[in-house]
Structures are given as structure tokens and as C-alpha cells.
C-alpha positions as CSV (number, residue, x, y, z in Angstrom):
1,X,139.2,-101.5,16.0
2,X,142.5,-100.2,14.5
3,X,145.0,-98.7,17.0
4,X,144.6,-94.9,16.9
5,X,140.8,-95.0,15.7
6,X,138.3,-94.0,18.6
7,X,134.6,-94.9,18.6
8,X,133.3,-92.0,16.5
9,X,135.6,-92.8,13.6
10,X,134.6,-96.4,14.0
11,X,130.9,-95.7,13.3
12,X,130.5,-94.3,10.1
13,X,132.6,-97.4,8.5
14,X,130.1,-99.7,10.4
15,X,127.4,-97.6,8.7
16,X,128.9,-98.2,5.3
17,X,129.3,-101.8,6.0
18,X,125.7,-102.3,6.7
19,X,124.7,-100.3,3.7
20,X,127.1,-102.4,1.6
21,X,125.4,-105.8,3.0
22,X,121.9,-104.1,2.0
23,X,122.9,-103.4,-1.3
24,X,124.0,-106.6,-1.8
25,X,120.9,-108.3,-0.1
26,X,118.0,-105.7,-1.1
27,X,115.2,-107.1,0.9
28,X,117.5,-107.7,4.2
29,X,116.2,-104.3,5.6
30,X,112.7,-104.6,4.7
31,X,112.5,-108.3,6.2
32,X,113.9,-106.8,9.3
33,X,111.2,-104.1,9.8
34,X,108.6,-106.7,9.2
35,X,109.8,-108.9,11.7
36,X,110.5,-106.5,14.6
37,X,109.4,-102.7,13.7
38,X,105.6,-103.1,12.0
39,X,102.7,-102.4,14.3
40,X,99.3,-103.2,12.8
41,X,96.2,-101.1,13.8
42,X,92.5,-102.4,13.3
43,X,90.1,-100.0,11.8
44,X,88.3,-99.7,14.9
45,X,91.7,-98.7,16.8
46,X,92.3,-96.3,14.1
47,X,88.7,-94.4,14.6
48,X,88.7,-95.0,18.2
49,X,92.1,-93.2,18.3
50,X,91.1,-90.6,16.0
51,X,88.0,-89.9,18.1
52,X,89.9,-89.9,21.1
53,X,92.3,-87.2,19.4
54,X,89.3,-85.0,18.3
55,X,87.3,-84.8,21.2
56,X,90.2,-84.1,23.2
57,X,91.0,-81.2,21.1
58,X,87.7,-80.2,19.8
59,X,84.8,-80.4,22.6
60,X,82.9,-77.6,23.8
61,X,83.8,-75.4,20.4
62,X,81.8,-73.0,18.6
63,X,81.3,-73.6,14.9
64,X,79.9,-71.0,12.3
65,X,78.7,-72.1,9.0
66,X,75.6,-72.2,6.5
67,X,72.8,-74.8,7.1
68,X,72.6,-77.4,4.2
69,X,70.8,-80.7,3.8
70,X,68.9,-80.6,6.6
71,X,66.6,-83.4,7.6
72,X,64.5,-84.1,10.5
73,X,64.2,-87.7,11.2
74,X,61.0,-89.5,12.7
75,X,63.0,-90.2,15.7
76,X,63.4,-86.4,16.4
77,X,66.9,-86.5,15.8
78,X,68.1,-83.6,13.3
79,X,70.7,-84.4,10.4
80,X,72.3,-81.6,8.4
81,X,75.7,-79.9,7.1
82,X,77.6,-76.6,7.8
83,X,79.4,-75.4,5.2
84,X,81.6,-72.0,4.2
85,X,83.0,-71.1,1.0
86,X,85.6,-74.1,1.0
87,X,84.6,-76.7,3.2
88,X,81.7,-78.6,5.2
89,X,81.1,-80.6,8.0
90,X,78.3,-83.1,8.9
91,X,76.4,-82.5,12.0
92,X,73.7,-84.4,14.1
93,X,71.6,-82.8,16.9
94,X,69.7,-85.3,19.2
95,X,66.3,-85.2,20.2
96,X,66.9,-84.1,23.6
97,X,69.1,-81.0,22.4
98,X,66.4,-80.1,20.0
99,X,63.8,-79.0,22.7
100,X,65.8,-76.0,23.1
101,X,65.5,-75.0,19.7
102,X,62.9,-72.2,19.3
103,X,63.4,-71.2,15.5
104,X,62.8,-73.2,12.5
105,X,65.6,-74.6,10.7
106,X,66.0,-74.4,7.2
107,X,68.6,-74.6,4.6
108,X,70.4,-71.4,4.1
109,X,70.3,-70.3,7.3
110,X,73.3,-68.7,8.7
111,X,74.1,-70.5,12.5
112,X,76.5,-71.0,15.3
113,X,76.7,-74.5,16.7
114,X,78.3,-75.5,19.9
115,X,79.2,-79.0,20.2
116,X,82.1,-81.7,20.2
117,X,83.9,-83.0,16.9
118,X,84.1,-86.7,16.9
119,X,83.9,-89.5,14.6
120,X,80.9,-91.6,13.6
121,X,82.6,-95.2,13.6
122,X,80.4,-97.1,11.5
123,X,81.0,-94.8,8.4
124,X,84.6,-93.4,9.5
125,X,82.9,-90.0,9.2
126,X,84.2,-86.7,11.1
127,X,80.8,-85.3,12.6
128,X,80.0,-82.4,14.5
129,X,77.6,-83.5,17.6
130,X,75.1,-80.2,18.0
131,X,74.3,-79.3,21.5
132,X,72.9,-75.7,21.0
133,X,72.4,-74.1,18.1
134,X,71.5,-70.0,17.5
135,X,71.0,-68.0,14.3
136,X,73.7,-66.0,13.4
137,X,73.2,-62.0,13.1
138,X,69.8,-62.2,14.8
139,X,68.7,-63.7,18.0
140,X,66.7,-67.0,18.2
141,X,63.6,-65.1,19.2
142,X,63.8,-62.6,16.5
143,X,64.5,-65.4,13.9
144,X,61.2,-67.1,15.1
145,X,59.1,-63.7,15.3
146,X,60.4,-63.3,11.5
147,X,59.8,-66.9,10.6
148,X,56.1,-66.9,12.3
149,X,55.2,-63.6,10.8
150,X,55.9,-64.5,7.3
151,X,53.9,-67.9,7.7
152,X,50.8,-66.1,9.0
153,X,51.0,-63.4,6.2
154,X,51.3,-66.4,3.9
155,X,48.0,-67.7,5.4
156,X,46.3,-64.1,5.2
157,X,45.9,-63.7,8.9
158,X,47.2,-60.0,8.3
159,X,44.7,-59.2,5.6
160,X,42.4,-56.2,6.0
161,X,39.8,-58.0,4.4
162,X,39.5,-59.7,7.6
163,X,39.6,-56.6,9.9
164,X,36.4,-56.0,12.0
165,X,35.1,-52.5,12.4
166,X,35.6,-51.4,16.2
167,X,32.0,-50.4,17.3
168,X,31.4,-46.7,18.4
169,X,30.7,-46.1,22.2
170,X,30.3,-49.9,23.3
171,X,28.5,-50.8,26.3
172,X,30.7,-53.9,27.5
173,X,34.7,-53.4,27.1
174,X,36.6,-56.5,27.9
175,X,40.3,-56.1,29.2
176,X,42.8,-58.8,29.1
177,X,45.9,-58.2,30.9
178,X,47.5,-58.8,34.2
179,X,45.6,-57.6,37.3
180,X,48.9,-56.1,38.8
181,X,50.7,-54.5,35.6
182,X,50.7,-51.0,35.1
183,X,48.8,-51.5,31.8
184,X,45.5,-52.3,33.6
185,X,45.8,-49.0,35.7
186,X,46.5,-47.0,32.7
187,X,43.3,-48.3,30.9
188,X,41.3,-47.8,33.8
189,X,42.4,-44.2,34.4
190,X,41.9,-43.4,31.0
191,X,38.5,-44.8,30.4
192,X,37.2,-43.3,33.8
193,X,38.6,-39.8,32.8
194,X,36.8,-40.1,29.3
195,X,33.6,-42.2,30.2
196,X,33.0,-42.9,33.5
197,X,29.7,-44.8,32.9
198,X,31.4,-47.3,30.5
199,X,30.9,-51.0,31.7
200,X,34.2,-52.9,31.7
201,X,35.0,-56.7,32.3
202,X,38.4,-57.5,33.4
203,X,39.9,-60.8,32.7
204,X,43.3,-61.5,34.8
205,X,45.8,-63.5,32.7
206,X,49.5,-64.4,33.2
207,X,51.4,-62.0,30.2
208,X,54.8,-62.9,30.7
209,X,56.5,-66.6,31.1
210,X,55.5,-70.1,30.4
211,X,52.1,-70.6,30.1
212,X,51.1,-66.5,29.5
213,X,50.3,-67.4,25.9
214,X,47.8,-70.2,26.5
215,X,46.2,-68.0,29.2
216,X,45.9,-65.1,27.0
217,X,44.3,-67.2,24.1
218,X,41.9,-68.8,26.7
219,X,40.7,-65.2,28.0
220,X,39.8,-64.4,24.3
221,X,37.8,-67.5,23.6
222,X,35.7,-67.1,26.7
223,X,34.8,-63.6,26.0
224,X,33.2,-65.2,22.6
225,X,31.9,-68.4,24.3
226,X,30.0,-66.1,26.6
227,X,29.4,-63.1,24.1
228,X,30.3,-60.8,27.2
229,X,31.8,-58.0,25.4
230,X,31.5,-55.6,22.1
231,X,35.2,-55.1,21.9
232,X,38.2,-56.7,23.5
233,X,41.5,-54.9,24.5
234,X,44.3,-57.4,24.8
235,X,47.9,-56.1,26.0
236,X,50.4,-55.2,28.5
237,X,53.1,-52.9,29.4
238,X,56.5,-52.6,27.6
239,X,59.6,-54.7,28.0
240,X,61.9,-56.4,26.0
241,X,61.3,-59.0,23.5
242,X,61.3,-61.8,26.1
243,X,59.1,-60.1,28.3
244,X,56.5,-59.4,25.1
245,X,57.0,-63.0,23.5
246,X,53.5,-64.3,25.1
247,X,51.8,-61.9,22.4
248,X,54.1,-63.3,19.5
249,X,52.9,-66.9,19.9
250,X,50.9,-68.4,17.4
251,X,48.2,-69.8,19.9
252,X,47.6,-65.9,20.4
253,X,47.6,-64.9,17.1
254,X,44.7,-67.6,15.8
255,X,42.8,-66.6,19.0
256,X,42.6,-63.1,17.8
257,X,41.8,-64.0,14.3
258,X,39.0,-66.6,15.4
259,X,37.4,-63.9,17.6
260,X,33.9,-62.9,16.4
261,X,34.4,-59.8,18.9
262,X,36.8,-56.9,17.4
263,X,40.3,-56.9,19.2
264,X,42.6,-54.0,19.9
265,X,46.1,-54.9,20.6
266,X,47.8,-52.8,23.0
267,X,51.3,-54.3,23.7
268,X,54.1,-52.5,25.1
269,X,55.1,-49.0,23.8
270,X,54.8,-47.4,20.3
271,X,58.1,-48.7,18.9
272,X,56.9,-52.4,20.1
273,X,55.3,-54.6,17.5
274,X,54.2,-58.1,18.2
275,X,52.4,-60.7,16.0
276,X,49.3,-60.1,17.8
277,X,49.4,-56.3,16.3
278,X,49.6,-57.6,12.9
279,X,46.5,-60.0,13.4
280,X,44.4,-57.8,15.7
281,X,41.6,-55.7,14.2
282,X,43.2,-52.5,15.5
283,X,46.8,-51.8,16.8
284,X,47.0,-49.4,19.8
285,X,50.7,-47.6,20.4
286,X,49.9,-48.3,24.1
287,X,47.5,-49.6,26.3
288,X,46.4,-46.0,27.1
289,X,46.0,-45.2,23.6
290,X,43.8,-48.3,23.3
291,X,41.7,-46.9,26.1
292,X,41.6,-43.6,24.0
293,X,40.4,-45.3,20.8
294,X,37.6,-47.5,22.3
295,X,35.8,-44.6,24.0
296,X,35.7,-41.3,23.1
297,X,35.6,-38.5,25.8
298,X,32.2,-37.7,27.1
299,X,33.0,-34.1,27.1
300,X,33.5,-34.2,23.4
301,X,30.1,-36.0,22.8
302,X,28.2,-33.5,24.8
303,X,29.8,-30.6,22.5
304,X,29.3,-32.5,19.5
305,X,25.6,-33.3,20.3
306,X,25.1,-29.6,21.3
307,X,26.6,-28.7,17.6
308,X,24.0,-31.0,16.0
309,X,21.0,-29.8,18.0
310,X,21.9,-26.5,16.5
311,X,22.5,-27.8,13.1
312,X,19.1,-29.5,13.3
313,X,17.3,-26.7,14.6
314,X,18.8,-24.5,11.9
315,X,17.7,-27.0,9.3
316,X,14.4,-27.2,10.7
317,X,13.8,-23.5,10.7
318,X,15.2,-23.0,7.2
319,X,12.9,-25.6,6.1
320,X,9.9,-24.0,7.6
321,X,10.8,-20.8,5.9
322,X,11.0,-22.2,2.5
323,X,7.7,-24.1,3.0
324,X,6.0,-20.7,4.2
325,X,7.2,-18.8,1.3
326,X,6.1,-21.5,-1.0
327,X,2.6,-21.5,0.7
328,X,2.3,-17.7,0.4
329,X,3.2,-18.1,-3.5
330,X,0.4,-20.4,-3.9
331,X,-2.2,-18.7,-1.8
332,X,-1.3,-15.3,-4.0
333,X,-1.8,-17.4,-7.1
334,X,-4.8,-17.2,-9.4
335,X,-5.3,-20.8,-9.2
336,X,-6.3,-20.5,-5.5
337,X,-8.1,-17.2,-6.1
338,X,-10.3,-17.8,-8.7
339,X,-10.0,-21.5,-9.6
340,X,-13.1,-21.8,-11.8
341,X,-11.4,-19.5,-14.3
342,X,-8.6,-21.9,-14.7
343,X,-11.0,-24.5,-15.7
344,X,-13.0,-22.4,-18.1
345,X,-9.9,-21.4,-19.8
346,X,-9.1,-24.8,-20.3
347,X,-12.2,-25.8,-21.6
348,X,-12.0,-23.1,-24.0
349,X,-9.0,-24.1,-25.0
350,X,-10.0,-27.7,-25.8
351,X,-12.8,-26.4,-27.9
352,X,-10.5,-24.6,-30.1
353,X,-8.2,-27.8,-30.4
354,X,-11.6,-29.9,-31.6
355,X,-12.6,-27.1,-34.2
356,X,-8.9,-27.1,-35.4
357,X,-8.5,-30.6,-35.5
358,X,-12.0,-30.9,-37.6
359,X,-10.7,-28.6,-40.0
360,X,-7.5,-30.5,-40.7
361,X,-9.4,-33.9,-40.8
362,X,-11.7,-32.3,-43.7
363,X,-8.9,-30.9,-45.8
364,X,-6.9,-34.1,-45.4
365,X,-10.1,-35.9,-46.4
366,X,-10.6,-33.9,-49.5
367,X,-7.0,-33.8,-50.8
368,X,-7.5,-37.7,-50.4
369,X,-10.5,-37.7,-52.5
370,X,-9.4,-35.7,-55.0
371,X,-6.1,-37.9,-55.6
372,X,-8.3,-40.9,-55.6
373,X,-10.4,-39.6,-58.2
374,X,-7.4,-38.8,-60.4
375,X,-5.4,-42.2,-60.1
376,X,-9.1,-43.7,-61.0
377,X,-9.2,-41.6,-64.3
378,X,-5.5,-42.7,-65.0
379,X,-6.6,-46.5,-64.5
380,X,-9.9,-46.3,-66.5
381,X,-7.9,-44.4,-69.8
382,X,-5.5,-47.3,-69.8
383,X,-8.0,-50.0,-69.2
384,X,-8.9,-52.5,-72.0
385,X,-12.6,-50.9,-72.3
386,X,-11.5,-47.5,-73.2
387,X,-9.2,-48.8,-76.0
388,X,-12.5,-50.9,-77.0
389,X,-14.5,-47.4,-77.6
390,X,-11.8,-46.2,-79.6
391,X,-12.7,-49.1,-82.2
392,X,-10.7,-52.0,-81.3
393,X,-11.8,-55.5,-80.3
394,X,-10.7,-58.2,-78.3
395,X,-10.5,-61.8,-79.2
396,X,-10.8,-64.7,-76.7
397,X,-10.1,-68.3,-77.8
398,X,-13.1,-70.8,-76.8
399,X,-13.9,-72.5,-74.3
400,X,-11.2,-71.1,-71.9
401,X,-11.5,-67.6,-73.1
402,X,-7.8,-67.3,-73.4
403,X,-6.5,-63.7,-74.5
404,X,-5.5,-64.4,-78.3
405,X,-2.5,-62.1,-79.0
406,X,-1.0,-64.0,-81.9
407,X,-2.2,-66.1,-84.9
408,X,0.1,-69.1,-84.0
409,X,-2.1,-69.9,-81.2
410,X,-5.0,-70.5,-83.5
411,X,-6.0,-73.5,-85.7
412,X,-8.5,-74.0,-88.5
413,X,-12.0,-74.9,-86.8
414,X,-11.1,-73.0,-83.5
415,X,-13.9,-70.7,-82.1
416,X,-13.1,-67.4,-81.1
417,X,-15.0,-64.6,-79.1
418,X,-14.5,-61.4,-80.3
419,X,-15.5,-58.6,-77.8
420,X,-16.6,-55.0,-79.2
421,X,-17.4,-51.7,-77.3
422,X,-20.9,-53.1,-77.4
423,X,-21.6,-56.4,-77.8
424,X,-19.6,-59.7,-78.9
425,X,-19.8,-62.2,-81.7
426,X,-18.3,-65.7,-82.0
427,X,-16.5,-66.9,-85.2
428,X,-14.9,-70.0,-86.5
429,X,-11.2,-69.9,-87.9
430,X,-10.7,-71.1,-91.4
431,X,-7.1,-70.0,-92.0
432,X,-4.5,-68.4,-90.3
433,X,-1.7,-66.5,-91.5
434,X,1.7,-65.1,-90.0
């Protein structure tokens, strides 16, 4: 250090000298870094550190996107990608998490996934490990409802051709519902008010929660197995979509479809629709409405019967009156008063017809005879015998008696038979001419 120079002014000059040395020896700096500053990582170290960073930053995150490339492995694991307008990320959902998925996953579905972002070391691939998945814009139950509805519709379970007619005034009515629910009370109240004499068979079932769908399906199958009712009412009172879900299960839909006994679905309120409503032979807006449908009011039937009795009596009296008028007309007719005169008249008419027929036959025969005579005269005038009578003769070549029409058919020495008006003679040809 020169006198008067401090450390601050000394540093740039030292840096300059170092740079000069580096320019004189270009590889000196590089050699220094390779020996003292370079740190080499393995691939596993890098992926492990990336995973730590990602999992620390992106654990317990919600990711929104569109399902694409969905595949379900035989192991039960599900593999797919989430994509948006400009990017996509690979996803995996292990079988243990799949049990909570209540809808059918398919490409093109908008979903929201919950999980953690990490690295699949074997491929060095960033993945979202999904723990929960929900459809976007519609709840999982709503989506499951629509998917099952469309699938059963495609199979024809909703077709009107399969609907069975609800019997009129059934003797035995099966009721499938909760024994403690308000729906049963409403049904019994309405049936008791409308037709107290009806025979009811109540099959208590669970209408909500785990096992409810199987309970309802079993009740329908038992009624069919025993042939215990003429019509079934299956339903419950109102509630949320989750409360009514037992009637949206496929097992219930197929039990209703396979039932030989007509089924009336009576689930919830008027605004509630379930899969059972679409498959059933008839949908009632409420359980009370189902009771009103299945049985008419007894008072109404009595009034209707009285009306029909009056109509039958009136029709019977009208028919009697018409028959009486017809009989009076027959009694006053000539045929019944003097039946023989009718036969005499008809006999005389027959005689007249016979005489007229005979006259027409004789006239027709006379005309035919005259025509025949005229035709015979014409034929006789044109015949060969009439020609012979007028002085002509007929020559026949012997022995075949072939008619001679030309001298060219004859030769000297031929015999000719000549027929005259009376008799004939035979001559020998001596000469012929043209």
C-alpha cells in the first residue's frame, strides 16, 4: 500500500490486477470454481428437494379443472389429468380415496379436487395426489342423480310401454314406508276417509340412511313373491336431496321396474322428483295424493252408482216403450189380422208371373225358329245342290273323288265322275286343254 492510500482505494486496484491475471490465463477462474465452489446433486436429490418444496407449499390445496384422459386401473387407482385453457397437470387418486366418490367420473367433467402437489420420482413428473373430488357447479348427489337418470332412460326403464295400469278399487293395497313417518299417517287418514273398508298391508321399511334402498327394494320383492297386494304405494315425506336419496338408488329403480304389481311412487312434496318417480307406473305428488289416486271416495261411488241406476232404469223403460209401440204396430197390421189374404195375394202374383214367363218363352222360341229357317234358306241357296239344279255339273277325279277345278289336274286316261242335278256319269279323259 502506498502512503496516503486507504483500504477502500486499494480494493479496486487489486480487483483490476486479478482481472488482468484472468485475462492472461482464461481458465484460471474456471479451474478455481471446479475445485472449490461446484456442488453436484444426484437426480434423486433434486426430485426429493423439489418434492419437499412442493409439498410444503402445495399441501391441502383445491384445484379446479376439466377431467381428461380418465382411466381406472384394475388395482382401483384412478389416473387422469386436470386441464384449463393453457395448462394441465397429472393426477392420481388411490383406491382408498375412491370409496368416497359418489358420481361417475368421465372426461369433460368440470371438477374441483383437494389434495397435495408432489413429484413422482420414477418419472420426474409433477402430480396432484387427489384425496377428494367434487363436481363443479352441481353437487355430487345431483350429478349422480343425473347420470343414473340418463343411464336408466337409455335402458328404457322410463318408457310408457312398460307402465302397468293401476287397478280400480283394489281389494288389497300394499304400503311401503316408515312405520313412524308422517307419510304413513297421511295415507291412512286419507284412505280411512275415502274408503274405510279397504284392506291395507303395511310393510315398514327404512327410508333414509345406509341400508334404506335395500330395505325398500326388498319390500317390493316380497310383495311380488307373496302376491300379497294388487297395487303398491312406496314413498315417504319431504326432505332434502340427501333425505330422499334412498329412492334415487338403482336397486330401488330396478325393483320397481321388475315388479309385476303396479307401483305408485309417492316421495316428498310436489316439487320433489326421484328416480323412483320416473320408473314407477304412476307418480303421485305426495303420499296423500297417492292415497287419493289408489281409492275413490266411497261417497262419490255411491252417487255414481245411483246415477247409473237411474240411467239404466230410464234406458230400460225407453226400450220397453219402443217394443210396445212396435208390438202395437204389428197387431194392427193386415198380416196378423188376415194372414191368409197375404198368401192368396202372393199365390195370385205367382200365377201371373208364370203366365208372363210362358208367354215370353213362346215368343222368344218363335223368333228363334224364324231366324233359323231364314238362315237355312240362305245356306241352301248358296249350297252346291242348288247350283246343280241350275244346269251346272260337278266333276270329281277318281278314285279319290277329288274336286276338279282345273284341267291341269287331269291327264289323259284319268277317270272323272261327273255329278248332275239328277244322277252322275263316269268318263275317261282323252285330252286336256288350257
